[in-house]
C-alpha positions in Angstrom: 1.9 10.1 29.9 2.1 8.7 26.3 2.6 4.9 25.7 5.2 3.6 23.2 2.2 2.8 20.9 0.7 6.2 21.2 4.1 7.8 20.5 4.7 5.5 17.5 1.3 6.4 16.2 1.9 10.1 16.4 5.1 9.8 14.5 3.7 7.6 11.8 0.9 9.9 11.5 3.2 12.8 10.8 5.0 10.9 8.3 1.7 9.9 6.7 0.7 13.5 6.5 4.0 14.5 4.9 3.4 11.7 2.3 -0.1 13.0 1.7 1.2 16.4 1.1 3.5 15.0 -1.5 0.5 13.4 -3.3 -1.4 16.7 -3.4 1.3 18.3 -5.6 -0.3 18.7 -8.9 2.7 18.6 -11.1 3.7 15.3 -9.7 0.2 13.8 -10.5 0.3 15.5 -14.0 3.6 13.9 -14.6 2.3 10.5 -13.8 -0.9 10.9 -15.7 1.1 11.9 -18.7 3.4 9.0 -18.4 0.3 6.7 -18.1 -1.3 8.3 -21.1 1.8 7.3 -23.2 1.5 3.7 -21.8 -2.2 3.7 -22.8 -1.2 4.6 -26.4 1.3 1.9 -26.8 -0.2 -0.9 -24.5 -3.4 -3.0 -24.3 -6.1 -1.6 -22.0 -5.6 -4.6 -19.7 -2.0 -3.9 -19.2 -2.9 -0.1 -18.7 -5.4 -1.0 -16.0 -2.8 -3.3 -14.4 -0.4 -0.3 -14.1 -2.7 1.8 -11.8 -1.9 -0.1 -8.6 1.8 0.4 -9.4 1.1 4.2 -9.3 -0.3 3.7 -5.7 2.8 1.7 -4.8 5.1 4.6 -6.0 3.2 7.2 -3.9 3.2 4.9 -0.9 7.0 4.2 -1.0 8.0 7.4 0.5 5.7 6.6 3.6 7.0 3.1 3.8 10.7 4.3 3.8 9.9 7.0 6.6 8.1 4.3 8.4 11.1 2.1 8.4 13.2 4.8 9.6 10.9 5.5 12.5 10.7 2.0 13.5 14.5 1.7 13.7 14.2 3.5 17.1 11.7 1.0 18.5 12.6 -2.4 16.9 15.6 -4.5 16.1 16.9 -4.6 12.6 15.7 -8.2 12.1 12.1 -7.2 13.1 12.2 -4.2 10.7 13.7 -6.3 7.8 10.9 -9.1 8.5 8.0 -6.4 8.4 9.4 -4.8 5.4 10.1 -7.9 3.4 6.6 -9.2 4.5 5.1 -6.0 3.1 6.9 -6.3 0.0 6.0 -9.8 -0.6 2.3 -9.2 0.1 2.5 -6.2 -2.5 4.1 -8.4 -5.0 1.6 -11.2 -4.6 -1.5 -8.9 -4.7 -0.1 -6.9 -7.7 0.8 -10.1 -9.5 -2.5 -11.6 -8.9 -4.2 -8.6 -10.1 -2.2 -8.6 -13.3 -2.9 -12.3 -13.8 -6.6 -11.9 -13.4 -6.8 -8.8 -15.6 -4.8 -10.4 -18.4 -6.8 -13.8 -18.1 -10.3 -12.0 -18.2 -9.2 -9.5 -20.8 -11.6 -11.0 -23.5 -14.6 -11.1 -21.0 -16.7 -8.2 -20.4 -16.0 -5.4 -17.9 -18.5 -6.9 -15.4 -17.2 -10.3 -15.4 -13.6 -8.9 -15.0 -14.7 -7.0 -12.1 -16.4 -10.0 -10.7 -13.4 -12.2 -10.9 -11.2 -9.5 -9.5 -13.5 -9.1 -6.5 -13.8 -12.8 -6.2 -10.2 -13.5 -5.9 -8.5 -10.3 -4.8 -10.9 -9.3 -1.9 -10.2 -12.6 0.1 -6.7 -12.6 -0.8 -6.2 -9.0 0.5 -8.0 -9.8 3.9 -6.0 -13.0 4.3 -2.6 -11.3 3.5 -3.5 -8.2 5.7 -4.4 -10.6 8.6 -1.2 -12.6 8.1 0.8 -9.4 8.1 -0.7 -8.1 11.3 -0.6 -11.4 13.0 3.1 -11.7 12.2 4.2 -8.1 13.0 2.2 -8.2 16.3 3.8 -11.4 17.4 7.2 -9.8 17.7 6.1 -6.2 18.5 3.4 -5.6 21.1 3.2 -1.9 20.2 2.6 -2.6 16.5 0.7 0.2 14.6 -1.0 -0.8 11.3 -1.2 1.5 8.3 -5.0 1.5 8.7 -4.6 2.8 12.4 -2.4 5.5 11.1 -4.9 6.4 8.3 -7.9 6.5 10.8 -5.8 8.7 13.0 -5.0 11.2 10.3 -8.8 11.2 9.4 -9.5 11.9 13.1 -7.1 14.8 13.2 -8.5 16.2 10.0 -12.0 16.5 11.4 
């Protein structure tokens, strides 16, 4: 007998695999690379580097939308909205912090930029991840994190 958490993990895993298939389409990656190539010609390298996480967010968006659709069967609209807005807020904070760090350390060497990015972003990432999981689990005992879904996908692929 499957628990509600196992059932949700299975559905989210299938959605993640579908998203992964989307990412494997070469033409889509080529289009993104060409677009970023245009930006690299017209923009400073720091801004170009800052656009890379945006590409990740674009590819993650279909999974997040499918995740929201799946969660509608298990959670109230308020809980879904809270989780979605919290996820979006965290992405904005992390992405905004990355851009500020990259722009402020642009005149420093590559290693100093990487050092400041690691020093600021790594603790911020773990703090926001902990906050998201804590808030999501407080109203949802069967909460399944994106990391659990990713681990389950890797387990199934082996």
